[in-house]
C-alpha positions as CSV (number, residue, x, y, z in Angstrom):
1,M,0.0,-0.3,-0.1
2,N,1.4,3.5,-0.8
3,A,-0.6,6.1,0.7
4,S,-1.1,9.3,2.5
5,V,-0.2,8.7,6.2
6,K,-3.7,10.0,6.9
7,R,-5.3,7.1,5.0
8,L,-3.2,4.3,7.3
9,D,-5.6,2.7,9.2
10,V,-3.9,1.9,12.1
11,A,-6.8,-0.6,13.3
12,R,-7.7,-2.2,10.2
13,L,-3.6,-3.0,9.9
14,T,-3.8,-4.2,13.7
15,A,-7.0,-5.9,13.6
16,P,-7.2,-9.7,15.2
17,E,-8.3,-11.2,11.5
18,V,-4.5,-10.0,10.1
19,K,-2.9,-12.8,8.7
20,R,0.1,-13.8,6.7
21,S,0.1,-13.7,2.6
22,A,0.4,-16.5,0.9
23,E,4.3,-16.7,0.2
24,M,4.9,-15.0,3.7
25,Q,3.3,-18.0,5.1
26,A,5.5,-20.7,3.0
27,L,8.3,-18.7,3.9
28,F,7.3,-19.3,7.4
29,D,7.0,-22.8,7.2
30,W,10.3,-23.3,5.4
31,L,12.3,-21.1,8.0
32,T,10.3,-22.7,10.8
33,E,11.4,-26.5,9.5
34,Q,14.9,-25.2,8.7
35,D,15.2,-23.9,12.2
36,K,14.0,-27.2,13.5
37,A,16.9,-29.1,11.6
38,M,19.2,-26.8,13.0
39,G,18.4,-27.0,16.4
40,V,17.3,-23.8,18.0
41,P,18.9,-22.7,20.6
42,D,17.2,-20.7,23.7
43,L,18.5,-17.6,22.6
44,G,16.9,-15.5,25.5
45,A,19.7,-17.4,27.4
46,L,22.9,-17.4,25.4
47,P,25.5,-15.0,25.9
48,V,25.3,-12.0,23.0
49,S,28.3,-13.6,21.4
50,E,26.8,-17.1,21.0
51,M,23.5,-15.2,20.1
52,R,25.6,-13.2,17.1
53,A,27.0,-16.7,15.9
54,W,23.6,-18.5,15.9
55,R,22.2,-15.0,13.8
56,A,25.3,-15.3,11.3
57,K,24.4,-18.9,10.9
58,T,20.7,-18.5,10.0
59,S,21.7,-15.1,7.7
60,A,23.3,-17.3,5.5
61,R,20.4,-19.1,4.2
62,T,18.8,-15.6,2.9
63,N,22.4,-14.2,1.3
64,A,22.6,-17.3,-1.1
65,D,22.9,-16.6,-4.6
66,P,22.9,-13.2,-4.3
67,P,22.9,-10.7,-7.7
68,E,26.2,-10.1,-9.3
69,V,28.3,-7.2,-9.2
70,A,31.5,-6.2,-11.1
71,S,33.4,-5.8,-7.5
72,V,33.7,-5.6,-3.7
73,E,36.2,-3.8,-2.3
74,R,37.4,-3.9,1.4
75,V,37.6,0.0,2.8
76,N,39.3,1.2,6.5
77,I,37.8,4.4,7.2
78,A,39.4,6.2,9.8
79,G,36.9,6.6,13.2
80,L,35.7,9.7,15.1
81,K,37.1,11.0,18.1
82,G,40.2,8.5,18.2
83,A,38.0,5.2,17.6
84,P,39.1,2.5,15.4
85,P,39.0,2.1,12.1
86,V,35.4,1.6,11.0
87,V,35.5,-1.5,8.2
88,C,33.6,-0.7,5.4
89,D,33.0,-2.8,1.7
90,L,32.6,-1.0,-1.3
91,Y,29.9,-2.4,-3.6
92,T,30.3,-1.7,-7.3
93,P,27.2,-2.7,-9.5
94,L,27.4,-3.6,-13.2
95,N,27.2,-0.2,-15.3
96,A,27.8,1.4,-12.3
97,E,26.8,5.2,-12.7
98,P,28.3,8.2,-10.6
99,G,26.9,8.1,-7.1
100,V,27.0,6.5,-3.8
101,V,25.0,5.1,-1.4
102,L,25.9,4.4,2.3
103,F,24.0,1.5,3.6
104,I,23.7,0.9,7.3
105,H,22.5,-3.0,8.1
106,G,20.2,-3.7,11.0
107,G,20.1,-6.2,13.9
108,G,18.7,-4.3,16.6
109,W,22.3,-2.4,16.9
110,V,23.4,-5.9,18.5
111,F,23.8,-8.0,15.8
112,G,24.9,-7.8,12.2
113,D,27.9,-7.4,10.1
114,I,30.0,-6.6,6.7
115,A,27.9,-10.4,5.8
116,S,24.6,-10.6,7.0
117,H,22.8,-8.3,4.8
118,T,25.0,-9.1,1.8
119,R,22.1,-9.8,-0.6
120,L,19.8,-6.5,0.5
121,A,23.2,-4.3,0.1
122,R,23.3,-6.2,-3.8
123,M,19.9,-5.7,-4.9
124,L,20.2,-2.1,-3.8
125,A,23.3,-1.5,-5.4
126,V,22.1,-3.2,-8.4
127,E,18.8,-1.3,-8.3
128,T,20.1,2.5,-7.6
129,K,23.3,1.1,-10.4
130,K,25.3,3.4,-8.1
131,R,28.5,2.1,-5.9
132,L,27.5,1.3,-2.1
133,L,29.4,1.8,0.6
134,Y,28.5,-1.3,2.9
135,V,29.5,0.0,7.0
136,D,30.3,-2.8,9.6
137,Y,29.9,-0.3,13.0
138,R,30.2,-0.8,16.1
139,L,27.9,-3.0,18.1
140,A,25.8,-2.8,21.3
141,P,26.1,-3.6,24.3
142,E,29.9,-3.4,23.9
143,N,29.4,-0.2,22.1
144,P,26.2,1.6,23.0
145,Y,25.1,4.7,21.8
146,P,26.8,7.1,20.2
147,A,29.1,4.3,19.1
148,P,27.5,2.8,16.0
149,L,26.1,6.7,15.1
150,D,29.9,7.9,15.0
151,D,30.7,4.9,13.0
152,C,27.7,5.9,10.1
153,V,28.6,9.2,10.7
154,A,32.7,8.6,9.8
155,A,31.4,6.5,6.7
156,W,29.4,9.6,5.5
157,R,32.0,11.9,5.7
158,W,34.4,9.6,4.1
159,I,31.6,9.5,0.9
160,V,31.4,13.0,0.6
161,A,35.4,13.8,1.0
162,R,35.9,11.4,-1.7
163,A,32.9,13.2,-3.8
164,E,34.8,16.3,-3.8
165,T,37.7,14.6,-5.8
166,D,36.6,11.2,-7.5
167,P,34.3,11.4,-10.8
168,N,32.5,8.1,-10.0
169,F,31.5,9.2,-6.2
170,K,29.7,12.7,-7.9
171,G,26.4,12.0,-7.9
172,P,23.6,11.9,-5.9
173,L,24.9,10.4,-2.2
174,A,21.8,8.8,-0.5
175,V,21.3,6.7,2.7
176,C,19.6,3.4,3.4
177,G,19.0,1.5,6.4
178,D,16.8,-1.5,7.3
179,S,15.7,-1.7,11.0
180,A,18.1,-0.3,13.5
181,G,19.6,0.3,10.1
182,G,16.6,3.0,9.3
183,N,17.0,4.4,12.8
184,L,21.2,5.3,12.1
185,S,19.9,6.2,8.9
186,M,17.8,9.3,10.3
187,A,20.1,9.7,13.0
188,T,23.4,10.4,10.3
189,I,21.0,12.7,8.1
190,L,20.2,15.2,11.3
191,H,23.6,14.9,13.1
192,E,25.0,16.3,9.9
193,Q,22.1,18.5,9.3
194,Q,22.6,19.8,13.0
195,L,26.0,20.9,12.6
196,G,25.2,22.2,9.0
197,R,27.5,19.8,7.2
198,R,26.6,17.9,4.2
199,K,23.7,15.4,4.5
200,P,22.3,12.8,2.0
201,D,20.3,14.0,-1.2
202,I,17.7,11.0,0.0
203,A,17.3,8.5,2.2
204,M,15.8,5.2,1.8
205,L,14.6,3.6,5.0
206,F,13.3,-0.4,5.3
207,Y,10.7,-0.6,8.4
208,G,13.1,1.2,10.9
209,V,13.1,1.7,14.5
210,Y,12.0,5.3,15.2
211,D,10.8,5.4,18.8
212,D,11.4,3.7,22.3
213,D,7.2,3.7,22.7
214,L,6.6,-0.4,22.9
215,D,2.7,0.2,23.8
216,T,2.1,1.0,20.2
217,P,-1.3,-1.2,18.7
218,S,2.1,-3.1,16.3
219,Y,3.7,-3.4,19.1
220,L,0.9,-5.3,21.1
221,R,-0.4,-7.4,18.1
222,F,2.6,-8.7,16.3
223,A,4.3,-9.3,20.1
224,T,5.6,-12.3,19.3
225,G,5.3,-14.8,16.4
226,H,5.8,-12.6,13.6
227,G,10.4,-12.6,13.7
228,L,11.0,-9.7,15.5
229,A,9.9,-9.7,18.7
230,R,8.5,-7.4,21.3
231,P,10.7,-9.0,24.5
232,G,13.8,-8.6,22.0
233,M,12.9,-5.2,20.9
234,A,13.2,-4.3,24.7
235,K,16.1,-6.0,24.8
236,F,17.7,-4.1,22.1
237,W,16.6,-0.6,23.1
238,E,18.2,-1.7,27.0
239,M,21.6,-2.8,24.9
240,Y,21.9,0.3,23.0
241,A,20.9,2.9,25.1
242,P,20.0,2.1,28.8
243,P,17.4,4.0,30.7
244,D,18.9,5.1,33.5
245,T,21.8,6.7,31.1
246,P,22.3,10.1,32.8
247,G,20.5,12.9,30.4
248,Q,17.6,11.0,29.5
249,P,19.1,10.0,25.9
250,R,16.1,8.7,24.4
251,Q,14.5,12.1,24.2
252,D,17.2,13.3,21.8
253,P,16.2,12.7,18.1
254,L,19.7,11.5,17.6
255,L,18.1,8.0,19.2
256,C,14.3,8.7,18.8
257,P,13.7,10.5,15.3
258,V,10.1,11.0,15.9
259,R,11.3,13.6,18.5
260,A,12.9,15.4,16.2
261,S,11.1,19.0,15.7
262,E,9.2,19.9,13.2
263,A,11.9,22.7,11.7
264,E,14.2,19.5,11.6
265,L,11.8,17.7,9.9
266,A,10.8,20.1,7.3
267,K,14.9,20.3,6.3
268,L,15.3,16.7,5.8
269,P,15.9,15.1,2.1
270,P,13.3,13.2,0.3
271,I,12.8,10.0,2.4
272,F,11.4,6.6,1.1
273,L,9.8,4.4,3.8
274,N,8.4,0.9,3.8
275,A,6.8,-1.1,6.4
276,S,6.4,-4.9,7.0
277,G,2.3,-5.0,8.0
278,M,2.9,-7.8,10.5
279,D,5.5,-5.9,12.7
280,P,5.8,-4.6,15.9
281,L,7.4,-1.6,14.1
282,L,4.6,-1.2,12.1
283,C,3.5,2.1,13.9
284,D,7.0,3.1,14.3
285,T,6.8,3.9,10.5
286,I,3.2,5.3,10.3
287,K,4.7,7.8,13.3
288,M,7.4,8.9,11.4
289,A,5.9,9.5,8.4
290,E,3.0,11.4,10.2
291,R,5.8,13.6,11.7
292,L,7.2,14.1,8.1
293,E,4.1,14.9,6.3
294,A,3.2,17.5,9.1
295,A,6.1,19.1,8.5
296,G,5.9,19.5,5.0
297,A,9.0,17.1,4.2
298,T,9.0,14.8,0.8
299,C,8.1,11.5,2.0
300,E,6.5,8.4,0.5
301,V,5.6,5.6,2.8
302,H,4.4,2.0,1.7
303,V,3.1,-0.9,3.8
304,H,3.4,-4.2,2.6
305,E,0.8,-6.1,4.3
306,G,1.1,-9.9,5.4
307,L,4.8,-9.8,5.4
308,H,6.9,-10.0,8.4
309,H,10.4,-8.2,9.6
310,G,13.0,-8.3,7.5
311,F,11.2,-9.2,4.2
312,M,13.9,-6.9,2.5
313,Q,16.5,-9.3,2.8
314,Q,13.6,-12.4,0.9
315,T,14.2,-11.7,-2.4
316,A,15.0,-14.6,-3.6
317,R,12.0,-16.3,-2.4
318,L,9.3,-13.0,-2.1
319,A,7.9,-11.6,-5.4
320,E,6.9,-8.6,-2.8
321,S,10.1,-8.2,-1.7
322,R,11.4,-7.8,-5.2
323,R,8.2,-5.4,-5.9
324,A,9.6,-3.4,-2.7
325,F,12.7,-2.6,-4.6
326,A,10.9,-1.8,-7.6
327,L,9.1,0.9,-5.8
328,M,11.9,2.1,-3.4
329,G,14.3,2.1,-7.1
330,D,11.1,4.4,-8.6
331,F,11.4,6.6,-5.4
332,Y,15.4,6.9,-5.9
333,R,15.0,8.1,-9.8
334,R,12.4,10.4,-9.0
335,H,14.0,12.3,-6.5
336,T,17.3,12.2,-8.0
């Protein structure tokens, strides 16, 4: 669904009778059988390092047979404020056009790495026909806010600096992120905007985290059983931005972008938003779109009903995921 936010009916989207689409149900059944065969551990009882190892094992199935690109180059970028170098991969698609996309992966700020979202990253490079810098930012809880954001900002500034001299980079400069990566993408834009530095020309955000309110209609309706779970999101927030941190940082729009002022939102570049219909984060996207629309910012929102969180990583098995990339690509071309 593409609609003005005013026409998005939250009550209908979160109604008890909402169910998976046929292809989502088939994928869900397949993943369930795969998990049983691998022996799903009690993830809540595992240390973070072991949970990451399990997530890496399961994410491998979403990255099989990735789209072809011309090259992948490992890049080490100087970290901000004396932080360690930020490891990135620079993807160059076939028939690349000038311009770059910064890609920021999801995973609740706790999971994900340079390999977890390779299919999604390649799809993005292919659809936009632009080089793509995939940033491997530091993870919580070892590195809570603002460390992950600092790494994303460092990667963004590397792109901006290179665009001054490299003709391959002298084109539209974009940012894209999924889930927690959507949060970090919005934070990167707001961070640079607040400092008066060059910000992205366009943003593409997939089922992002924009608020820490865990009592929205979608959090309550899709609390468990739909991939991402409400208890898991509560833990992610606690690890990324503990509520007892001095200064109540979650009031900062760099953590919760829905709290940005209308004046800040009005200055944002064109933003593409999509959401999974059966996702605790559905209302995050709707609230973010409402704020953008009220501020007069250019945005477009698509709700993909019947799908779970993370569907943009499932282009090999979901036709709706491939359609979502086409919708994003159309928005990108119209606004660059």
